[in-house]
N, C-alpha and C positions, 0 to 999 in steps of 0.2 A: 576231299576224301580222305580220310586218314589208314595209316599202316596199320598192316596186324601188330608192328610190333608197339608204337605207338596205344591201340585199343590196352593190349597185355599193359603195356607200363598206367592205365589212366584204373582198369581195374584192378591192378595189383593196388595201388594208391586208393583206391575207393574202399575195397577188404579190407586190407590193413588197416587201419582210421574207422570204421566199420568194426572191426573185431575190439579193435584196440577200447573205442566206447562203451559196448558191452561190456566187456570187461570191466571199464572203470564204475560205470552203473551197478553194476552186477552184480560182483566182488564187494569192490570199493567201500561204495555208496553205501551200499546194502551193512557191510559193515557200521561203518560211521554213524548211520542214523540208531542201529542197536545201541551203540554206548553213547551217542545223544541222550535219546530215552531213556534206555535204562541205569544207567550211569552217573554222565555229568548233571541231567538235571532229571533226576527220577520223577515221571508221573503220573504215580500210584497205578494204581486199576484203569488211567486211562492210557498206559504209555505202548499197552501189544494194541489197540486199538490205534491210538494214530501210526504206530507201527505198521502196521497192515497199509494203512490206507497209502502213509510214506511210498511204503514200497507200489503199490499199486501202480502211486505219481510217477513213481521214479521211473516202471516199464511203459508207462504212458510217452514217456518224456525219453527213452530210449530207440520206442519205435520214431516218432516225430526226428531225432536226429541221424537214423540210419535212412528215415525218409529221405532228409531233405541232403545226404553226405555228399547223393550221385552231382543234384544241382547244384551244389555249391564249391567242389571242387573244378566244377567242369562251367561253372558259367562265373566266374569270380571275376575282378577284371582279369580283363582279355592280356592287358600289358605284362600279366606277370605270368609268368611258367605255370607247369604243372605241378613240380620240383618244389616251390615256393611256396602255393597253396599246400601241397602235402608236408610239407615243413610246419606249414602256421599252425596244421590243424592240428599236427602233433605234438604242436607249445601247449595250444589249448588242452589237450589230454595231459599234457604232463603238470598246467598249471591244475587244472583238477583236478590230478589223483594228489598235489602233493597238499591239496588240503585237505585229501580226505584221511590220507592217511597222518595230517597232522591230529586233527582229531580223533583217530584213531591211536595216538600218544598220548595223547591228552588224556583220554581214556583209560588207557590200560595204569599209567601213571599214578591216579588219583585211587 
């Protein structure tokens, strides 16, 4: 049986990662896709349709990530601590965010 403190730790780690991934997909990658489809590789008339479909796909992906986050953080190899799993989640978030920001920077500098 887990204590209240353990439950609070788990919920705070889970929700911090969920909010981070929502920000990554909702803000950073939305802007990155805008630069990809309209600035870096201008697709003409099809750009707006492809952009909207990509945003829809990212919404589905973010819902899947949020759904899996609790399961992932809870059931990863039990030999790893919650802190380590949380830090791995933040490392992945940092990597995805860095890629998104680099696409934005390339789009601004072109």
